C-alpha positions in Angstrom: -6.4 -20.0 -32.7 -7.4 -18.3 -29.4 -10.7 -16.4 -29.5 -10.2 -12.7 -29.0 -12.5 -10.8 -26.6 -13.5 -8.5 -29.5 -14.9 -11.6 -31.2 -16.6 -12.6 -27.9 -18.1 -9.2 -27.8 -19.8 -9.7 -31.2 -20.9 -13.3 -30.4 -21.9 -13.2 -26.7 -25.3 -11.6 -27.5 -26.1 -14.7 -29.7 -25.8 -17.0 -26.7 -29.3 -17.8 -25.3 -29.7 -15.6 -22.3 -31.0 -18.5 -20.2 -27.6 -20.2 -20.5 -25.8 -17.2 -19.1 -25.6 -15.8 -15.5 -26.5 -12.2 -16.3 -26.7 -9.7 -13.5 -27.8 -6.2 -14.3 -26.9 -3.2 -12.2 -28.1 0.4 -12.2 -25.7 3.0 -13.6 -25.0 4.3 -10.1 -23.1 1.1 -9.3 -21.3 1.3 -12.7 -18.5 3.9 -12.9 -19.0 4.4 -16.6 -21.5 7.1 -17.3 -24.3 6.5 -19.9 -24.3 2.7 -19.4 -27.5 1.5 -17.7 -26.9 -2.2 -17.5 -23.9 -4.3 -16.7 -23.9 -8.0 -17.5 -21.8 -10.5 -15.6 -21.3 -13.9 -17.1 -20.6 -16.6 -14.5 -19.8 -15.9 -10.9 -16.7 -16.3 -8.8 -16.8 -19.5 -6.7 -15.9 -18.9 -3.0 -14.7 -21.8 -0.9 -15.0 -22.0 2.9 -11.8 -21.5 4.9 -10.0 -19.9 1.9 -9.5 -16.4 0.6 -10.8 -15.8 -2.9 -9.1 -13.0 -4.8 -10.7 -11.1 -7.7 -8.6 -9.3 -10.3 -9.8 -7.4 -13.4 -10.1 -3.9 -14.9 -12.4 -1.2 -13.5 -16.1 -1.4 -14.5 -16.0 -5.1 -15.3 -18.4 -6.3 -12.6 -16.2 -7.1 -9.5 -18.2 -5.0 -7.1 -21.4 -6.3 -8.7 -20.2 -9.9 -8.2 -19.6 -9.1 -4.5 -23.2 -7.8 -4.1 -24.5 -11.1 -5.6 -22.3 -13.3 -3.4 -23.4 -11.2 -0.4 -27.0 -12.0 -1.2 -27.8 -8.3 -1.7 -28.4 -8.7 -5.4 -30.3 -11.6 -7.0 -29.0 -13.2 -10.2 -31.7 -12.9 -12.9 -30.2 -15.6 -15.2 -30.8 -13.2 -18.1 -34.6 -12.9 -17.5 -35.1 -9.1 -17.2 -39.0 -9.1 -17.4 -39.8 -12.1 -15.2 -36.7 -12.7 -12.9 -36.5 -16.1 -11.3 -37.2 -16.9 -7.7 -34.4 -18.4 -5.5 -35.6 -22.0 -6.1 -35.0 -21.6 -9.8 -31.6 -20.0 -9.2 -30.6 -22.9 -7.0 -31.8 -25.4 -9.7 -29.7 -23.5 -12.3 -26.6 -23.8 -10.2 -27.3 -27.5 -9.4 -24.2 -29.6 -9.0 -21.8 -26.7 -8.6 -20.1 -25.2 -5.6 -22.4 -22.1 -6.0 -25.5 -24.3 -5.2 -24.1 -25.1 -1.8 -23.0 -21.5 -1.3 -26.4 -19.9 -2.1 -28.2 -22.7 -0.1 -26.2 -21.8 2.9 -27.0 -18.1 2.4 -30.7 -18.8 2.2 -31.1 -21.6 4.8 -28.5 -20.6 7.4 -29.2 -16.9 7.1 -25.5 -16.2 6.7 -24.3 -12.7 7.6 -22.3 -11.0 4.9 -20.3 -7.7 5.5 -18.7 -5.7 2.7 -15.9 -3.2 3.2 -16.9 -0.7 0.5 -14.6 0.4 -2.4 -15.0 4.2 -1.8 -14.0 4.8 1.8 -14.2 8.5 1.4 -18.0 8.2 1.4 -18.0 6.6 4.9 -18.2 10.0 6.8 -21.6 10.7 5.1 -23.0 7.5 6.6 -21.2 7.1 9.9 -21.3 9.6 12.8 -19.2 9.7 16.0 -15.6 9.1 16.9 -13.5 6.1 15.9 -13.4 4.5 19.3 -17.2 4.7 19.8 -18.1 3.2 16.4 -15.6 0.3 16.9 -17.0 -0.3 20.5 -20.6 -0.5 19.1 -19.6 -3.0 16.4 -17.2 -5.1 18.4 -18.7 -8.6 18.5 -15.5 -10.5 18.6 -13.8 -8.6 21.5 -11.0 -7.7 19.0 -11.1 -3.9 19.1 -7.9 -3.4 21.1 -5.8 -5.9 19.1 -7.0 -4.5 15.7 -6.4 -0.9 16.8 -2.7 -1.9 17.4 -2.4 -3.9 14.2 -4.0 -1.1 12.0 -2.4 1.8 13.9 -5.7 3.3 14.9 -4.8 4.2 18.5 -3.5 7.6 17.4 -6.9 8.5 16.0 -9.1 6.6 18.5 -10.7 9.9 19.8 -11.0 11.5 16.4 -14.3 12.1 14.6 -14.8 9.8 11.6 -15.4 12.9 9.4 -11.9 14.2 10.2 -10.0 11.1 9.1 -7.6 11.1 6.1 -7.9 8.6 3.3 -5.5 6.1 4.8 -7.0 6.4 8.3 -10.5 5.9 6.8 -9.3 2.8 5.0 -7.8 1.2 8.1 -10.9 2.2 10.1 -13.2 0.5 7.5 -11.2 -2.7 7.6 -11.3 -2.6 11.5 -15.1 -2.1 11.4 -15.6 -5.2 9.3 -13.0 -7.3 11.2 -14.5 -6.7 14.7 -17.9 -8.1 13.6 -19.0 -11.7 13.6 -20.0 -12.9 10.1 -19.8 -15.9 7.9 -18.9 -13.9 4.7 -16.3 -11.1 4.8 -15.8 -9.1 1.6 -13.1 -6.4 1.0 -13.3 -4.1 -2.0 -9.9 -2.6 -2.6 -8.5 -2.7 1.0 -5.0 -1.3 0.1 -6.0 2.1 -1.4 -4.4 5.0 0.4 -2.1 2.7 2.5 1.7 2.5 2.4 3.5 -0.8 1.9 3.8 -1.6 5.6 0.1 -0.8 6.2 -0.9 -2.9 3.2 0.8 -6.0 4.5 -0.7 -5.4 8.0 -4.2 -5.1 6.4 -3.6 -8.3 4.4 -2.7 -10.1 7.6 -5.9 -8.8 9.3 -7.9 -10.1 6.3 -6.3 -13.5 6.5 -6.9 -13.7 10.3 -10.7 -13.7 9.6 -10.5 -17.2 8.1 -12.4 -20.0 9.8 -13.3 -23.5 8.5 -16.8 -22.4 7.7 -16.3 -18.7 6.8 -15.8 -17.2 3.4 -13.4 -14.3 2.6 -13.5 -12.5 -0.8 -11.1 -9.7 -1.8 -11.1 -7.4 -4.8 -7.6 -5.9 -5.1 -5.5 -4.0 -7.8 -2.1 -4.3 -6.0 -1.1 -7.6 -7.4 1.6 -8.2 -4.8 -0.9 -7.8 -2.0 -3.5 -9.9 -3.8 -0.8 -12.6 -4.2 0.1 -12.4 -0.5 -3.4 -12.7 0.9 -5.3 -15.0 -1.6 -5.5 -18.8 -1.6 -7.0 -18.8 -5.2 -7.9 -16.3 -7.9 -10.7 -15.6 -10.3 -9.9 -13.2 -13.2 -12.5 -11.0 -14.8 -12.3 -9.7 -18.4 -14.7 -8.2 -21.0 -15.8 -4.7 -22.0 -15.8 -2.2 -19.1 -19.3 -0.9 -18.4 -21.0 -3.4 -20.7 -20.2 -7.0 -19.7 -17.8 -9.0 -17.6 -16.8 -12.7 -17.8 -15.5 -14.5 -14.7 -12.9 -17.3 -15.2 -12.9 -20.5 -13.3 -10.8 -20.5 -10.1 -7.0 -20.8 -10.5 -4.1 -21.1 -8.1 -2.8 -17.7 -7.0 0.3 -17.8 -9.2 -1.5 -19.1 -12.2 -4.4 -16.7 -11.9 -2.3 -13.6 -11.7 0.0 -14.8 -14.5 -3.1 -15.4 -16.7 -4.3 -11.8 -16.0 -0.9 -10.4 -16.9 -0.6 -12.6 -20.0 -4.1 -11.6 -21.2 -4.8 -15.2 -22.2 -7.0 -17.8 -20.5 -5.7 -21.2 -21.6 -8.6 -23.2 -20.2 -11.0 -21.2 -22.5 -8.4 -20.7 -25.3 -9.3 -17.0 -25.2 -7.2 -13.9 -25.5 -8.8 -10.9 -23.8 -5.8 -8.4 -24.3 -3.7 -7.9 -27.3 -0.4 -7.7 -25.5 0.9 -9.4 -22.3 2.0 -7.3 -19.4 5.2 -9.3 -18.8 8.2 -7.3 -17.8 11.8 -7.7 -16.8 13.0 -5.5 -13.9 16.2 -4.4 -15.6 15.0 -4.2 -19.2 16.3 -0.6 -19.7 19.9 -1.1 -18.5 22.3 0.8 -20.7 25.9 -0.2 -21.4 28.9 1.5 -19.5 29.8 3.8 -22.4 26.2 5.3 -22.6 26.1 5.7 -18.8 29.3 7.9 -18.9 27.4 10.3 -21.2 24.7 10.9 -18.7 24.7 14.2 -16.8 25.3 13.7 -13.1 23.8 15.8 -10.3 24.9 15.9 -6.7 23.2 17.2 -3.6 24.7 17.7 -0.1 23.8 16.3 3.3 21.1 18.6 4.7 18.2 18.8 7.2 14.9 20.5 7.6 12.6 20.8 10.6 8.9 21.5 10.1 6.8 21.7 13.3 7.6 18.6 15.3 9.1 16.7 12.2 12.8 16.6 11.3 14.1 15.2 8.0 17.8 14.5 7.5 18.9 14.0 3.9 22.1 12.0 3.3 24.4 13.3 0.5 23.6 11.6 -2.8 23.7 11.8 -6.6 21.5 11.0 -9.6 21.7 11.1 -13.4 19.3 12.0 -16.2 17.4 9.2 -17.9 17.0 7.7 -14.4 14.0 6.9 -12.2 14.5 7.1 -8.5 11.8 5.4 -6.4 11.4 6.6 -2.8 10.4 3.8 -0.4 9.1 4.6 3.0 6.0 4.7 5.2 3.5 7.6 5.0 4.8 10.7 6.9 8.6 10.0 6.4 9.3 13.2 4.4 9.4 12.1 0.8 7.5 15.1 -0.5 9.6 17.4 1.8 12.8 16.1 0.2 11.6 16.8 -3.3 10.4 20.3 -2.4 14.0 21.0 -1.1 15.5 19.8 -4.4 13.0 22.0 -6.3 14.1 25.0 -4.2 10.6 25.4 -2.8 11.9 24.7 0.8 15.2 26.0 2.1 17.1 23.5 4.2 17.9 24.5 7.8 21.4 23.1 7.7 23.7 22.1 4.8 26.9 20.1 5.6 29.9 20.5 3.3 30.3 23.7 1.3 31.8 22.1 -1.8 28.4 20.8 -3.0 25.6 23.3 -3.8 22.0 22.3 -4.3 21.5 22.7 -8.0 18.4 24.6 -9.1 15.9 22.5 -11.0 12.7 23.0 -12.9 10.3 20.5 -11.4 7.0 19.2 -12.7 4.9 17.8 -9.8 1.9 15.4 -9.7 0.6 15.6 -6.2 -0.8 12.7 -4.2 -4.2 14.2 -3.9 -5.8 15.6 -7.1 -8.6 18.2 -6.6 -10.2 19.1 -10.0 -11.1 22.8 -10.0 -10.9 23.4 -13.8 -14.3 24.4 -15.1 -14.0 23.1 -18.7 -13.2 20.0 -20.7 -10.0 17.9 -20.7 -9.3 19.2 -24.2 -9.3 22.8 -22.9 -7.2 21.9 -19.9 -4.5 20.2 -22.0 -4.5 23.0 -24.5 -4.1 25.6 -21.8 -1.5 23.8 -19.6 0.7 21.8 -22.0 -0.1 23.1 -25.5 3.3 22.3 -27.1 3.4 18.7 -25.8 -0.3 18.2 -26.5 0.2 19.0 -30.2 3.5 17.0 -30.5 3.0 13.6 -32.3 5.6 11.9 -30.2 3.9 12.9 -27.0 0.6 11.8 -28.3 1.8 8.3 -29.3 4.0 7.7 -26.3 1.9 9.2 -23.5 -1.7 10.2 -24.5 -2.6 7.2 -26.6 -1.6 4.5 -24.1 -3.2 6.4 -21.2 -6.4 6.6 -23.3 -6.7 10.4 -22.9 -8.5 10.7 -26.3 -11.6 9.1 -24.9 -11.8 11.7 -22.2 -11.2 14.8 -24.3 -14.7 16.2 -24.3 -15.6 15.3 -20.7 -15.7 18.0 -18.1 -12.7 17.8 -15.8 -14.9 18.1 -12.6 -16.9 15.1 -13.7 -14.0 12.7 -14.2 -13.7 9.6 -12.0 -10.7 9.0 -9.8 -8.9 6.8 -12.3 -9.7 9.2 -15.2 -8.3 12.1 -13.2 -5.2 10.2 -12.4 -4.5 9.5 -16.1 -5.0 13.1 -17.0 -2.8 14.3 -14.1 0.1 12.0 -15.2 -0.3 13.3 -18.8 -0.2 16.9 -17.5 2.9 16.2 -15.3 4.9 14.6 -18.2 3.7 17.3 -20.6 5.3 20.1 -18.7 8.9 20.9 -19.7 11.1 20.2 -16.6 14.4 18.8 -15.4 12.9 16.6 -12.7 9.5 15.0 -12.6 8.1 14.2 -9.2 5.2 11.8 -9.4 3.4 11.1 -6.1 1.6 7.7 -6.1 0.8 7.3 -9.8 -1.1 4.1 -9.1 -3.8 5.6 -7.0 -7.3 4.9 -8.4 -5.9 2.9 -11.4 -6.8 -0.7 -11.9 -4.1 -3.4 -12.2 -3.9 -3.1 -16.0 -3.8 0.7 -16.1 -1.0 0.6 -13.4 1.3 -1.4 -15.6 0.4 0.7 -18.7 1.2 3.9 -16.7 4.5 2.4 -15.5 5.6 1.7 -19.1 4.5 5.2 -20.2 6.5 6.9 -17.4 9.6 4.7 -17.9 9.7 5.2 -21.7 9.1 9.0 -21.4 11.9 9.5 -18.9 14.3 7.4 -20.9 13.6 9.2 -24.2 13.4 12.7 -22.8 16.7 12.2 -20.9 15.2 13.6 -17.7 15.1 12.4 -14.1 12.0 11.2 -12.2 11.5 10.8 -8.5 8.5 8.6 -7.8 6.7 7.8 -4.6 4.9 4.5 -5.0 3.5 1.9 -2.6 2.5 -0.7 -5.3 5.4 -3.0 -5.2 5.1 -4.3 -8.8 5.0 -0.7 -10.1 7.9 0.4 -7.8 10.2 -2.5 -8.9 9.3 -2.0 -12.6 10.1 1.7 -12.5 13.1 1.9 -10.2 16.7 2.4 -11.5 17.7 3.5 -8.0 15.9 3.7 -4.7 16.0 6.0 -1.7 15.0 4.2 1.5 13.5 6.3 4.3 14.1 5.3 7.9 13.0 6.5 11.3 9.8 7.4 13.1 7.1 8.8 10.8 6.0 12.4 11.4 8.8 12.7 14.1 12.4 12.1 12.9 13.3 10.5 9.6 16.4 10.0 7.4 16.5 9.9 3.6 19.4 7.6 2.6 21.5 8.1 -0.5 20.1 6.6 -3.8 21.3 3.0 -4.1 20.8 0.1 -6.5 17.4 -1.6 -6.7 18.5 -4.8 -5.1 20.5 -3.3 -2.2 17.8 -0.7 -1.6 14.9 -3.2 -1.7 16.9 -5.5 0.7 17.3 -2.7 3.2 13.7 -1.6 2.9 12.2 -5.2 3.2 14.5 -6.0 6.1 12.7 -3.3 8.1 9.3 -4.8 7.1 10.5 -8.3 7.9 9.2 -9.7 4.6 10.9 -11.4 1.7 10.3 -11.4 -2.1 11.1 -13.9 -4.8 10.8 -13.4 -8.5 8.3 -15.3 -10.7 10.2 -17.2 -13.4 7.4 -16.7 -16.0 7.1 -12.9 -16.1 9.7 -11.8 -13.4 7.1 -10.1 -11.2 8.0 -9.8 -7.6 6.1 -12.2 -5.3 5.9 -11.9 -1.5 6.8 -15.1 0.3 4.2 -16.3 2.8 5.4 -15.5 6.4 7.4 -18.4 7.9 7.3 -20.4 4.7 10.4 -22.4 3.8 11.5 -19.8 1.2 10.9 -17.0 3.6 13.1 -18.6 6.3 15.8 -19.5 3.8 16.0 -15.9 2.4 16.0 -14.3 5.8 18.8 -16.6 7.1 20.8 -15.6 3.9 20.0 -11.9 4.4 18.6 -11.9 0.9 15.2 -10.2 1.4 14.9 -9.3 -2.3 15.7 -12.3 -4.4 16.2 -11.9 -8.2 17.6 -15.3 -9.3 15.3 -17.7 -11.2 
């Protein structure tokens, strides 16, 4: 029988502390309030010349592990009152790859750089404009090349304090990449970035590999983690209390272990259910499809400032999720506001189709908490009927773990907690169309898949329509019944194509990005093919960028 993590939680305290690699961290480094110590059992094992990927839920010790591997935090081996010196630590790790790693840090004085998790804190610590800061840090003479790769030339003269989230993220990656170091660490490098930018960032991270350098990445977008890693360590445990690091696995095996919630090498189950999914698991038969209500909208256009959006005539049904695929600044939100009647189109082609009027429930991309009371009061005030309904509680609130947040002040919630409350509020409002802008933001890998299942089940049962903007590819493919592909020049001139099937839409979108996907035979998750790999070349020559066959 596999050991459950709840059993581990009861027994781990009985293990002699001297036999465990315990690393405490202050509560400021731990996103869970009220917890003063975080224990990490084992450490990820980096290898020179390879990218180590770390995957696990929030508050499990990933950022703490990075600090230890960077030499900024010393392992205490469980001895809180008389922590060991480095010689004892090296003796403890004798015979392992970590002994060689820590020896190099101490003797060779290796330089480690960490790209922080919260890039929105950077303006408080960094003054000056983007170009000046990169010029000061540029030790590899790579500034010009990285500014092109990470699309920073448009903001090169802008003050760091005036950058948006995505611009800050790309700037932070560039600041790390222009420096000479032996250890490069990236904590969630894909946050705020669209799909194209995520892949570019991944390529920049991989470009830092040298025979004697280490690259370590913490990432919640499993497609990106899969793409940039050479091997994976999973972390599991109780958030805010303790975390356990698995031994290294191959990329495919490591991510599949995380999704399955079971570590075969330790015969241990750390999650009750696996997160396996089939992309088309909610397909209905033809008779049921005929009973759906169909809605049509005409070809129309809208100009705002210097940006013009053209919308191609299309249709959608209820009980359907339409995922909008495109770069940032291609007009996805503008299109929805036109459907909602909040924006009047400048031109409408064809008089036989009118824009139907819809009630829309909208979860914006950026969530700014202004409500001065608890989550309970907020839900009671905004979505009282849904909040009291047993079906909504079991289908939405329980899986999103809203109950644990009920008595917390809204303004004190973390990013991930706010996101879960915002999704709950959006689905709780009666509407014809639900627009959900980037539901994955701030959520960890596990919460993303739970949120996807919640949204999909709700839309199907409520017989409503959802339009979703999502840059996490696994989430997007799981959610999508249809996709709208956006083409053109961001912030200048773009076209929203008509909704089309998942496969044809993904093929069109991926052909613009020049990447190919295959499907994992174990759990059907989409996997990015390595650039110029045999599979990549085969699929491109066949014009099959999104490959679903086993």
